[in-house]
Each structure stands twice: as structure tokens, then as C-alpha cells.
C-alpha positions in Angstrom: -2.0 -17.8 -3.9 -4.3 -20.8 -4.1 -7.6 -21.8 -2.5 -9.0 -25.3 -2.2 -12.0 -26.7 -0.6 -13.4 -29.9 0.9 -17.1 -30.3 1.5 -18.8 -30.1 4.9 -16.0 -31.5 7.1 -13.4 -29.0 6.0 -13.8 -26.0 3.7 -10.2 -25.3 3.1 -8.7 -22.2 1.4 -5.1 -23.3 1.1 -3.0 -20.3 0.0 0.4 -21.1 -1.3 1.8 -17.6 -0.9 -0.4 -15.7 1.6 -0.9 -12.0 1.1 1.3 -10.0 3.3 0.2 -11.1 5.8 -2.5 -1.1 16.8 0.0 -2.7 19.1 -1.3 -6.1 18.1 0.0 -7.5 14.7 -3.1 -8.4 12.6 -2.2 -12.2 12.5 -1.6 -12.5 16.2 -5.2 -13.5 16.9 -5.3 -16.1 14.1 -2.0 -17.6 15.4 -3.4 -17.8 18.9 -6.6 -19.5 17.6 -4.7 -22.1 15.6 -2.4 -22.9 18.4 -5.4 -23.4 20.6 -7.0 -25.6 17.9 -3.9 -27.8 17.6 -3.6 -28.1 21.4 -7.3 -29.1 21.9 -8.1 -31.2 18.9 -7.1 -34.8 17.9 -8.8 -35.4 14.6 -7.0 -35.4 11.3 -8.6 -32.4 9.7 -8.3 -30.1 12.7 -4.6 -31.0 13.2 -3.8 -30.7 9.6 -5.6 -27.4 9.0 -4.1 -26.0 12.2 -0.5 -26.6 11.2 -1.1 -25.5 7.6 -2.6 -22.3 8.8 0.2 -21.7 11.3 2.7 -22.3 8.6 1.1 -19.8 6.2 0.6 -17.2 9.0 4.3 -17.5 10.0 5.3 -17.3 6.3 3.3 -14.1 5.8 5.4 -12.6 8.7 8.6 -13.9 7.1 9.3 -16.3 9.9 10.5 -19.1 7.6 12.0 -21.4 10.3 8.8 -21.4 12.3 6.7 -21.8 9.1 8.8 -24.7 8.0 8.4 -26.4 11.4 4.6 -26.2 11.0 4.7 -27.6 7.4 6.8 -30.5 8.6 4.2 -31.3 11.3 1.4 -31.1 8.7 3.3 -33.5 6.4 3.8 -35.9 9.3 0.1 -35.8 10.1 -0.8 -36.4 6.4 1.6 -39.3 6.1 0.2 -41.0 9.2 -3.3 -40.6 7.8 -2.2 -42.1 4.5 -0.8 -45.1 6.3 -3.9 -45.6 8.5 -6.3 -45.2 5.5 -4.3 -47.7 3.4 -4.4 -50.2 6.2 -8.2 -49.7 6.5 -8.6 -50.0 2.7 -10.3 -46.5 2.8 -9.0 -45.3 -0.6 -10.9 -42.1 -0.8 -9.6 -41.1 2.6 -6.1 -42.3 1.4 -6.3 -40.1 -1.7 -7.3 -37.0 0.4 -4.4 -37.5 2.8 -2.0 -38.1 -0.2 -3.2 -34.8 -1.8 -2.5 -32.9 1.5 0.9 -34.6 1.8 1.8 -33.5 -1.7 0.8 -29.9 -0.8 2.9 -30.0 2.4 5.8 -31.4 0.5 5.5 -28.5 -2.0 5.5 -26.0 0.7 8.7 -27.6 2.1 10.3 -27.4 -1.4 10.3 -31.1 -2.3 8.9 -30.7 -5.8 9.7 -34.2 -7.0 7.9 -36.0 -4.2 5.0 -33.6 -4.4 4.5 -34.5 -8.1 4.6 -38.2 -7.3 2.0 -37.8 -4.5 -0.3 -35.7 -6.6 -0.3 -38.3 -9.4 -0.9 -41.0 -6.7 -4.0 -39.1 -5.4 -5.5 -38.7 -8.9 -5.2 -42.5 -9.5 -8.0 -43.0 -6.9 -10.1 -39.8 -7.1 -9.7 -38.3 -10.5 -13.5 -37.6 -10.5 -13.1 -35.4 -7.4 -13.1 -31.6 -7.8 -11.5 -31.3 -4.4 -8.6 -33.5 -5.5 -8.0 -31.5 -8.7 -8.0 -28.3 -6.8 -5.5 -29.7 -4.3 -3.3 -30.6 -7.3 -3.7 -27.1 -8.6 -2.7 -25.7 -5.3 0.4 -27.9 -5.2 1.4 -26.9 -8.7 1.0 -23.2 -7.8 3.3 -23.6 -4.8 5.8 -25.3 -7.1 5.5 -22.3 -9.6 4.0 -24.4 -12.3 1.1 -22.1 -13.3 0.3 -23.9 -16.6 -0.2 -27.2 -14.8 -2.1 -25.4 -12.0 -4.5 -23.8 -14.6 -5.1 -27.2 -16.2 -6.0 -28.8 -12.8 -8.0 -25.9 -11.7 -10.1 -26.0 -14.8 -11.0 -29.6 -14.1 -12.1 -28.6 -10.6 -14.2 -25.7 -11.8 -15.9 -27.8 -14.5 -16.9 -30.5 -11.9 -18.0 -27.9 -9.4 -20.2 -26.1 -12.0 -21.8 -29.4 -12.8 -22.5 -30.0 -9.1 -24.1 -26.6 -8.7 -26.4 -27.2 -11.7 -27.5 -30.5 -10.2 -27.7 -29.3 -6.6 -27.4 -25.5 -6.1 -26.7 -25.7 -2.3 -24.8 -23.0 -0.4 -22.0 -25.6 0.1 -21.7 -26.3 -3.6 -21.8 -22.7 -4.5 -19.0 -21.9 -2.0 -16.9 -24.8 -3.4 -17.4 -23.4 -6.9 -16.3 -19.9 -5.7 -13.2 -21.3 -4.1 -12.2 -23.3 -7.2 -12.9 -20.3 -9.5 -10.6 -18.2 -7.2 -7.9 -20.8 -7.5 -8.2 -20.8 -11.3 -8.1 -17.0 -11.4 -5.0 -16.9 -9.3 -3.2 -19.3 -11.6 -4.3 -17.4 -14.7 -2.8 -14.2 -13.2 0.5 -16.1 -12.8 0.3 -16.7 -16.6 -0.6 -13.1 -17.2 -4.0 -14.1 -18.5 -5.7 -11.3 -16.6 -8.9 -10.8 -18.6 -10.3 -14.2 -17.8 -9.0 -14.0 -14.3 -10.8 -10.7 -13.7 -14.0 -12.1 -15.0 -13.8 -15.1 -12.7 -13.0 -12.9 -9.7 -15.8 -10.6 -10.4 -18.2 -13.6 -10.6 -16.9 -14.8 -7.2 -17.3 -11.4 -5.5 -20.7 -10.8 -7.0 -21.9 -14.3 -6.0 -20.6 -13.9 -2.4 -22.3 -10.6 -2.1 -25.6 -11.9 -3.4 -28.7 -13.2 -1.5 -27.5 -16.8 -2.3 -25.3 -16.5 0.7 -27.7 -14.6 3.0 -27.8 -17.3 5.6 -24.0 -17.5 5.7 -23.7 -13.7 5.9 -26.1 -13.7 8.8 -24.1 -16.3 10.7 -20.9 -14.3 10.0 -22.5 -11.1 11.4 -23.9 -12.9 14.4 -20.6 -14.5 15.4 -18.6 -11.4 14.4 -16.2 -13.6 12.3 -13.3 -11.8 10.8 -10.4 -14.2 10.8 -8.6 -14.9 7.5 -7.2 -18.4 7.2 -5.6 -20.4 4.4 -7.4 -23.5 5.6 -10.8 -22.4 6.9 -13.1 -24.9 8.7 -16.8 -24.3 8.2 -18.8 -22.3 5.7 -18.6 -19.0 7.7 -14.9 -19.0 7.9 -14.5 -20.1 4.3 -16.9 -17.3 3.2 -15.0 -14.6 5.1 -11.6 -15.8 3.8 -12.7 -16.2 0.2 -14.4 -12.8 0.0 -11.3 -11.2 1.4 -8.9 -12.9 -1.0 -11.1 -12.5 -4.1 -11.6 -8.7 -3.4 -7.9 -8.2 -2.9 -7.0 -10.0 -6.1 -9.7 -8.1 -8.1 -8.6 -4.8 -6.7 -5.0 -5.4 -7.7 -6.0 -6.2 -11.2 -8.0 -2.9 -11.3 -5.0 -1.1 -9.9 -2.5 -2.6 -12.4 -4.6 -1.5 -15.3 -5.1 2.0 -14.0 -8.8 1.8 -12.9 -8.0 3.5 -9.6 -11.6 4.2 -8.6 -12.6 0.6 -8.8 -9.4 -0.5 -7.1 -10.0 1.8 -4.2 -13.6 0.6 -3.8 -12.5 -3.0 -3.5 -9.7 -2.2 -1.1 -12.1 -0.1 1.0 -14.6 -3.0 1.0 -12.0 -5.3 2.4 -11.3 -2.8 5.2 -15.0 -2.5 5.9 -15.0 -6.2 6.8 -11.5 -6.1 8.5 -10.0 -2.8 9.3 -6.4 -4.1 9.8 -5.9 -6.0 6.6 -2.3 -5.2 5.7 -2.6 -5.7 2.0 -5.5 -3.4 1.6 -3.9 -0.8 3.8 -0.6 -0.9 1.8 -2.5 -0.5 -1.4 -4.5 2.4 -0.2 -1.2 4.0 0.9 0.0 3.7 -2.7 -3.2 5.2 -4.0 -3.6 7.9 -1.4 -4.7 11.3 -2.5 -2.8 13.4 0.0 0.5 13.0 1.9 -1.4 12.9 5.2 -3.6 10.1 4.0 -0.6 8.2 2.7 1.2 8.4 6.0 -1.9 7.3 7.9 -2.4 4.2 5.7 1.3 3.3 5.9 1.2 3.6 9.6 -1.8 1.3 9.9 -0.3 -1.2 7.4 2.9 -1.4 9.4 1.0 -2.0 12.6 -1.0 -4.8 10.8 2.1 -6.5 9.5 5.5 -4.8 10.2 7.4 -7.7 8.6 5.9 -7.6 5.1 8.8 -7.1 2.6 6.5 -5.9 -0.2 5.2 -3.2 2.3 8.8 -2.3 3.3 9.9 -1.9 -0.3 6.9 0.2 -1.1 7.7 2.4 1.9 11.3 2.7 1.0 10.3 3.9 -2.5 8.0 6.4 -0.9 10.8 7.7 1.4 13.1 7.9 -1.6 10.7 10.3 -3.3 10.8 12.7 -0.5 13.1 13.7 2.4 12.5 11.4 5.3 11.6 13.5 8.3 13.9 13.4 11.3 13.2 13.6 15.0 10.3 11.1 15.1 8.1 11.1 18.2 8.1 8.1 20.4 6.5 5.1 18.8 5.2 2.2 20.8 4.1 -0.3 18.1 6.3 -2.7 16.3 5.2 -1.3 12.9 6.1 2.2 13.9 9.6 1.1 15.0 10.2 -0.6 11.7 9.2 2.6 10.0 11.6 4.5 12.2 14.4 2.1 11.1 13.5 2.6 7.4 13.6 6.3 7.8 16.9 6.2 9.5 18.3 4.0 6.7 16.9 6.5 4.1 18.7 9.4 5.9 21.9 7.4 6.2 21.7 7.1 10.0 23.0 3.6 9.8 24.2 3.3 13.4 20.9 4.4 14.8 19.1 2.1 12.3 21.2 -0.8 13.5 20.2 -0.1 17.1 16.5 0.1 16.2 16.6 -3.2 14.3 18.7 -4.9 16.9 16.1 -4.1 19.6 13.4 -5.6 17.4 15.5 -8.7 16.7 15.6 -9.3 20.4 11.8 -9.2 20.5 11.3 -11.3 17.3 14.5 -13.5 17.0 13.0 -15.8 14.3 12.0 -13.0 11.9 13.7 -13.1 8.5 12.7 -9.6 7.5 14.5 -8.0 10.4 17.6 -10.1 9.7 17.4 -9.0 6.0 17.2 -5.3 7.0 20.1 -5.7 9.4 22.2 -7.3 6.6 21.3 -4.4 4.3 22.4 -1.9 6.9 25.7 -3.7 7.5 26.4 -3.9 3.8 25.9 -0.2 3.5 28.1 0.5 6.5 30.8 -1.8 5.2 30.7 -0.2 1.7 30.9 3.4 3.0 33.5 5.1 0.7 36.3 7.3 1.8 35.1 10.9 1.0 36.8 12.5 -2.0 38.3 15.3 0.1 40.3 12.7 2.1 41.5 11.0 -1.1 42.6 14.3 -2.7 44.6 15.5 0.3 42.8 18.9 0.1 43.3 21.6 2.8 39.6 22.6 2.7 36.3 21.4 1.2 32.6 21.9 1.0 31.4 18.3 1.6 28.2 16.8 0.2 25.6 15.2 2.5 26.6 11.8 1.2 30.2 12.5 2.1 29.2 13.6 5.6 27.1 10.5 6.2 29.9 8.3 4.9 32.3 10.0 7.3 29.9 9.3 10.2 29.8 5.6 9.3 33.6 5.5 9.0 33.9 7.1 12.5 31.4 4.7 14.0 33.1 1.6 12.5 36.6 2.9 13.3 37.7 2.6 9.7 39.7 5.8 9.4 43.5 5.3 9.3 45.8 7.4 11.5 46.9 9.3 8.3 43.3 10.0 7.4 42.5 11.2 10.9 45.5 13.5 10.8 44.5 14.9 7.5 40.9 15.5 8.8 42.2 17.3 11.8 44.2 19.7 9.5 41.3 20.5 7.2 38.7 23.2 7.4 35.2 22.9 5.9 32.6 25.4 4.7 28.9 24.5 4.4 25.5 26.0 4.6 24.1 25.3 8.0 20.7 25.7 9.6 20.7 26.0 13.4 18.0 24.9 15.8 16.7 27.3 18.5 19.2 29.0 20.8 19.7 27.7 24.4 17.6 29.2 27.2 20.4 31.4 28.6 20.3 34.9 26.9 23.4 35.8 24.9 25.4 39.0 25.5 24.5 42.0 23.4 25.5 41.5 19.8 26.0 37.8 20.1 24.0 34.7 19.2 24.3 31.3 20.9 24.0 28.0 19.0 24.7 24.4 19.9 23.2 22.2 17.1 21.7 22.2 13.7 22.0 20.4 10.3 24.0 20.6 7.1 21.9 19.4 4.1 19.8 17.4 6.6 22.8 15.9 8.3 22.6 16.7 12.0 25.5 18.2 13.9 26.3 19.6 17.3 29.1 21.4 19.1 30.8 20.1 22.2 29.1 23.0 24.1 26.9 26.0 23.3 29.0 28.6 21.3 28.4 32.3 21.3 28.9 33.9 17.9 29.5 37.5 17.3 26.6 38.9 15.4 22.8 38.5 15.4 21.6 35.4 13.6 18.2 33.8 13.5 17.6 30.1 14.0 16.2 28.1 11.1 17.9 30.4 8.6 20.7 29.2 6.2 24.1 30.5 7.3 27.6 30.0 6.2 29.6 27.9 8.7 33.3 27.3 8.6 34.3 24.4 10.9 36.5 21.4 11.6 35.2 17.8 12.0 36.0 16.2 15.4 34.1 13.0 15.2 30.7 11.3 15.3 28.0 11.7 18.0 24.3 11.6 18.4 21.8 14.4 18.3 18.2 13.8 19.4 18.7 10.1 18.8 20.1 10.5 15.3 23.6 10.0 14.0 25.4 13.3 13.9 28.8 15.0 13.5 30.7 16.6 16.3 32.0 19.9 14.9 34.4 22.7 16.1 33.0 26.0 14.7 35.5 28.5 13.3 33.4 31.2 11.8 29.7 32.0 11.2 28.4 34.5 8.7 25.4 35.4 6.7 25.1 34.0 3.2 26.2 36.4 0.6 
């Protein structure tokens, strides 16, 4: 993640790998603003920053094809500016356009050409902090942190000299941006002590009275947008403070200083309540299960396509039993959480349906395609339960075996011989039944229709009256046959034929 700046005309915070990035997804507004900027503007910097921002915003949502399209447009704009500047013998302008072309090439994966262009830019403006920071940004995108640190140190040294000579708000903001860029590259080299000191200096400076005029303008205009290429001091200030606090908070978190980490994350949310990175972090650091669920819900609403968030949530689900029977969810983030819970419970058919519905809505999203591939791989690798391989007459199946059997039924992967064996087998499990149907049973009988075996849902073809008095939500010994797969309350379930119900001994 790298920030770079240009004075006055464009204060750019170019982030090589943006932080993962309500019914509205957090980045929707920024995308709309940048699309409007691109549509209405004609000048080089507005067009360039618009497409770079759109590329980074799409990348944060794991929409790689759309992101690549924006980076290609940015490269085309930079190359045209290079040609025009060369013809006009405007070499500083040429060097700036060349630096941006190098960055766009790096984002497109053309490392060799990005190196050549960066060297070309330095031939003309090696005395420019902006050029050195653009080189640092390009090196970071190319995962060359040592070269990025070297270039960023040059930018910081020049910016500090400028602040000493002329301590204007613009110069101080440039210095903060370059220090952030250096800190980010140092983190990539695991040199966290110096990085932490730099980030603390940046955050302290931005919160000081030195930026009081900028802060007043931000408050007056209610600015909150986070861009990788921010135009103007207010936008650059908001984006830099957000990024620096997030980086600093993560350093605190990684070394176990949870109180300071929480304070920084909460400060980020005080400025922008739907920041997905801060929400994800506070979910990790939550003090109670209810707090953790709330932060996760808000984080998914902010960016439902963040793979780091999804992996965090999957680890969280793996540490506890994923609740079934979710209520209706209307946000994209909530639907992704439903799919992840279905995957955790092994309800792979239901998870496929949930993800497929989202893919129809977001056809260019790589995260959804990745989750669908993972579901299909799990469905394809469902093993034949041991009781079918052993040709046993009866069995007490595990939850994993029952879920594998559901997948085999759904994918029609049971052979005729295996189906015949299953029809001949009886099973014994501990079952918990849901409430009885409304119709009252005869004296001395209890009616049940559905329940679960070790959290695997099941139901009967119709309500069954059992001899004896049994309470729902109580573990009971059920003897049964397995007829097939079905759905119960929207979840994958087994269709069973009950043979006997009795109290546990």
C-alpha cells in the first residue's frame, strides 16, 4: 500500500494494494464520484486520477477484470501525455507522465516496462520528491520493497528539506504522504519499529493545529471519501489520516497492544463509520460474541467481497457451531455471511444457490467465483461414507458422513448398488426434534416431523405419531432409514423414514 503526492494540482495517494476495500457497499459512492469525474473532465490529471481510483476501488472489491480495464485506460492517458509533452519539449511534464505510466504498467503486471519507465522519469527529475515517491509506489506494486524503501527515503529527505525552508500546509501534507509511503515499504521488509515511529509522526501531525484550516474545510464540506489518488488538500488529508491510522493500528494489534489498536480503529470509524478494514479488525478484537457479530455484519455490508474479511469470518465460524435458520437478509454482505455459514455447516447445495444468486447480481466479482469454486470442489470431493464401503447392515453415522451423503444425493453420485445397500440399512442416532405440529396427538402419543442429528437437519415425508410422550428439543434415540436428500427451512436436509423412537438410556 503506497501513497504519493503532487503539489497543488494533484495531491495523489496512490495505493498499490488498497485496504479491503447498510445496503450500500462502502465504495459505491466513491465509484459513482469517479465515474462522474471521468465523464465530465478532460484534463490529464482528472482523467488519470479518475481511472486509477476506479481501478483501485474495483480491485478492493476483487473485480479484477474491471480493475484491469481502468488501469489500461490510465496507461493510455499517461502515454498520450508523454507523447504530447515530448513534442512540446516540456520535460518536467514528460517525466511526470512517464512516472504515472510506469505505475500503471506495474498495476497491469508489466514489471520490465515499469522499471524502464521509472528510470526514464528519474533521468529528468531526479531532484523531485514527487518522482521518487512515484518510483517507490511502482516498486511496491512490483513487490520490490527494498527498492521502494530506497526511493521513499529520497522522497522523505527532500520533503523534510522543503518543510524546513517553507513550512506550508501543502509541504507538510506532502511530507506526511511520503512518510506514510516509506512506512508501508518498511512494513513489507518487517522493519516495524521505524515504520511505527513514522506512522505515529504522521497521525500526530495530521491531528495537530498545523492542519486546522484543512480540518475546518473537511468538516464544512463533510468530506469522507477515501481515494488512492486524491485531488486537493482536503481529500488528501482525509485519505492519508485514514490509511495511516489503519496501518498504525495493525502494528499495535500485531504486537499485542490491543488497547491502542482499538483506539486507532475506533478513531477511523469516528471519521467514517463504514470503513471495512476497521470494522473487520474490531470484530477480531471484540470483547463479546454479540459485539463480534455486530462488527462482522457491518464489515460485510461495507465490503462483502473482501477475501481477508471472508477468511477471518470462516476462522470465526470454525471456532463455533454456525447457527442455522438465519432470518431474512436484505444486504449483499449478509447474503455472503449466509453462504459462508452454509459452507461451514456443509450445506453445499444451499450455499451454491446463495452464491449463484449473488453472481447474477455481481457477474464480474472474483470473490464470488472463488467461493463457488471452493463449494464445487468440496461437493466433488465428498467421500463415500464408511458404512457404504463396509457393507454394514446398520450404522451410527457421524455428522460428516450424513453431510457427505446429502452431497452425494444432490449430485447423483450414488451407484445403483450403493442405493440398494442404503435402502437395506438401518441407522441409529441421537436426534433432537423441533416443536410438534399444531394438531394435538392422541393420548399417549407424540407427533414429530423434523429435527436434527448432530446439527444435520432432517425431516419425515409427513408428520409421524410416535407411541410415548416425548418433549421437543430433548435428545432422543431414533432408529431410521435414509430415503434421500431434501430441504428443511431452506437448509440441506435428509429425508428419513422413522422406525423407532425411544428415550436415551
